[in-house]
Steps between C-alpha positions, in 0.01 A plus 500: 500500500226345714431839660466656155256242368301519819475875467341471153281214591359696795466808284286316231292349781427837648458700171347247273503565123627852577828321595796742535294780329521319161597754236276579212590277198481765242830685548702175533341356188588810299859445606487132383364604165770776470755227561372294209244266664278356217286229668792273607466265785538674838646395846374739764769481770346606816147513361321590815134458427561485122371862424721498176238254345272814475714590189344214318798266499448149371816284537576602865630335813526680839736396783527646850668412828177563675258218513232742598551716201487195280183385651331833439626503140375150435152609632508814286626339182407120511593449143860589542804335667646635818761334724680559821879477477809536721716786402805387316358160436254571219510220245561591137174607348651667192239762406582755237475801729532521878353785697592596849267784596586656846690183601834676564311774665426263781790260483779512767821572318642180631259314272552708181745261342265198565209688326711593207618141450137380503414774242812428285412130469134574399496733202593471138443844351521749784387580855338819636600588845415812697691637787500809719792740463595710796553466869327235720201639693566467864124492571451168318742221545335306206581753236844477323664764273806461280745734338506441121869399529419247784201354291725473185772321711234253621389431141870468388585253770194286389627496143225754387484832327252763572367798308293756687182544302286738703334560834168579660393646831276287733402659831818698518720211406691545165503155336790485250474224227775306347485288195744210585669268264751205529857629507834347421650642816463199742 
């Protein structure tokens, strides 16, 4: 875990607000609205530099494992709350909606269950999670792909249900969006 956190701290130190090539907020925000977001409170899990605030969100909190990302987010958006957390140990923050944009794209599969437990404990209405479907890219050890069956199995084991609600391409990566709800399968 320490190696993983160090990688992202170093990355944000090197790249600044550009972080990990922060995605444009518009395609993701359209997916939230499609899923039923109507101005509820938001937990941005893996917030990076807080780019999703460009969507005009009001009741927002961003958390990230990278203290460097959180420092940049605080400078960029001083009127919002950002916190550093340890994966799998996020306290209950109980927002209406949790968003994990590009988190699982960069999370080692050994930590997926921890992340899903954090997310499960922190949304009332639904979560929006994007993943990459396909084969891992041997050129980039920090990019993870899933099969749809594999992803649904992770969700099921966490006591969650997921419904695929769309996708969008970003620099050759097909981000697939799931609306996630609490299940009765745990």
